N, C-alpha and C positions, 0 to 999 in steps of 0.2 A: 504493499499499500504506500509506503513511505517513497519508494522508488517512483511509483506512479505519479505521486504528487509533484515530485522533483521533475520528472519529464514534462508534466502539463505546464508548470511554471516556466521551464526552459523553452517550450514551444511558444507560449504567449510572448515571452521576451523576444523570440526570434522573430515573430510576426511584427511586433512593434518596431524591432530594429530595421526590418525591412521596409516598413512603411509606418511612420509615427502615427498616421491617422488610424491605423488598426486599433489604437488604444481607445478610440471613441465609438460609442454605440449608435449614434444617429446624428442627423443634421437637421437644423430648423431653418426653413426658407420663408422669409417675409412674404406677406401677400402683395405688397407694393414696394418697388424699389424708389429710393428717394429722388431720383433724378426723373421719374415718370409721373404722369398726371393722374393715373388710376391704378387699382389693383389689376394685376396680370395684364398689363397694356402690352400690346404686340406678343401676347402669350409668352412673355420672357420669364415669368415665375413659373409657368407650367413647364417650360422647356428646361429651366433649371433643375426642377424636381426630377425630369425625366433623365437628364443627363447624370444626375447624381446616382440615381437608382441603377443606371446602366453601368456605373463604376462600382457598383456593389454596395452603396450606402443605403441605410434605412432613412427615409426623409419624411419630415412632418412639415406642415404649413404652420405658420405663426400662431394660430389660435386652435389647432388640433389638440385634443386630449393626448397626453404622453402615457404610454404603457407603464404601469406601475413598477414592473421589473427594470424599466430603463430610468424612470424618474427618480428612483431611490439611489441610483448610482452616483457616486461622488464625482461630480464634473464629467459626467458621461456623454455630454452632447456638445455639439459644435454650432456656431451661428454663422450664417452665410450673409456676406456683405458684398454687394456689387457696386463697383466705381465706373463712372464714365470719364474718359479722358479724350474726348473726341476733338477733331479739328475741322477745318472747313472742307477737307477732302476725304477724311477717314472717319468711320466710326470705330472707337477704340474702347474696349471693356476689359476690366480686370476684377477678379474676385478674391476675396480673402476669407478665411475660416478663423473664428475666434473661439476660445474655450469660455467656461462660465466666469473666469477671472479677467475676461476682457484681454487675454493674451493671445496675439496672432500666432497661429500654429501652422498656417499655409498661406502662401500668396502664389497666385496663378501668374503665368506669363501673360502678356498683353494680347488680346484678341483683336485682330484688325480686320475691317472689311470696307471696301470701296463701293459698296452697293448704294444707290441712291435712294431706293425705296426703304422706309424706315423699318418695317418688319423684318425684311430680308437682311438688312444691315446690322440690326441688333442681334438677331438670332444667329447670323453668320459669325459676328465677332465673338458671341458667346460660346459658341462651338469650338472656335479656334483657342479660346482661353482654357477650355476644358481639356484640351489635347496635353497639357502639362500636368494634369492630375492623374496620379497612378491609380490603377484599379485596386480597390480594397479587397483583402483576402476574404473569401467566403467563410472561412473558419471563424473569422472575427465577428460575424454578425449572427451567430448561432443563438445568442441570448436573445436578440430582438425579434427573432422569429417565433419564440415560444410564448410570448406574452398573451394574457387574455384580459385581466382587469386593467383598467386605465384610470389615471388621475390627471388633473390639469397640470400643465407645466407652470412652474412659478419662478419667472425670471423677468428682469427689467424689459426684455425685447418682446414680451407677450402682453397682450392687453388683458389684465386680471380682472376678475369679478370683484369688485370692491365691497366687501361686506361692511368694513368700518374704516375710518381713517382719522388721524389726528396729526397735528404739526407740534413738534417739540423743538425748544431752544435751550442751548447751554449758556453759561455766563460770558462766553466769547462771541456770542451772536450766531453760532453755527445752528442752522435750522434744518431739521429733517422731518419728512412726512412719512409717517408709519402707516402702512396699508396692511390690514388683517387678511390672511388667506389660508384658511383651514387651520393647521397647527403651527402657523409661523406668521412672522411679520417681515415686510419688505420696507427698508428705509431708503427714501430718495432725498436727494440734496433739494432744499427749496431755494430757488434762484433769486426770488424777489420778495421781501418782507412784506410788501403790500399787496402781493397776491399769493396766498397760501395754497392756492390750487396748482400753481406752477411748480412741477418737479424737474429736477435735473438728473445727474448721474446716480446710479446706484451707489449707496455708501455703506449700507449695512444689511445683514439678514439676522433675524431672531428665530431660533428654533426651540420649541418647547422641550422641556426636560421632565423628569418624573417629579421635581419639586414645584409646588405651586408658586406662579409669578416669576420663576427663575428660567433664564434662556441661555442657551449656547449661541454666541454671537460670531458672526463673520464680519469684520470691519474692513472696508476697502479704502485704503489710504489713497490720497491723490497721486502718489508716487507709483501706484499699481501694486504695492504690497498689500498682502491680505493677513490680517491679524485675527487669530482665533482666541476668544476670550469669553467671559460670562457676564451677565447683567441681570438686573431684576427691577420690577416696579415695586416702590415702596408704598406705604399705606396713604401717601398723598398723591398717588399716581405719577410720581416722578420716575423716569427711567435712569437707573444707575448703571454705568458700564465700567468694569475694571480694566485697567491698562498697567502692564509691567513697564516701569521706567528705571533709569539707572539709580534713582533715589529710593526706589521701592514701588509699592502699589500705589497707584493714583486712581481716583474715581472721577469719571466724567458724568456730571449730572445734567439731564435734560428735562425742563419742566414743560407741561402740556400749555399750549398757546390758545387752545379753543376747547 
């Protein structure tokens, strides 16, 4: 049994070494790309999903429910971003894949088309960009093919069902908007103190623990570093987050604003 486990681990490492993208179970594609005027314009989003599936990836749209066996994986999915860098004579597209920590794990080559008709130009350049993406090993997607029960994806790149939300501020004026979703909270940076509904980048995630009002927290620093810590709501509804510093334990306190 021990030898079998070692062999399995070695095989998984080998797959990842051959293609780093084998370490991820699925890819999420937005319903609308930022440079276009509507969802699936020129059938570009549909073509993206088709090309990813052709490369061996399990693909979900931005608002699709994510299979439970996949959603519980630690950073198991990738997010697809398409960029337009066209000029007067060429349609130029390039895509990137990001993990849950917003780290870029793949950048395609530039896909170029000289077609004049928009749909042919966009689709042609996208197909060219995909030529630089290696095919994913079929062994790496076995888990994705076994799912049955699904739960909604919980990330900034998905439009979440907002059960409740509140804005909190600390003593330095840092404002975060906490959005409740099932057994967790998502914290987004509030960009403008006069408009509490405007949220910016993902700044924290709060996951429930077995202790009442105590949460496991993933804090996303502006440098890109992710800090894992704990936090809790006190009897006044304030959010207290522990941080380790050179001087010892420091507590960042956020008070509710609404």
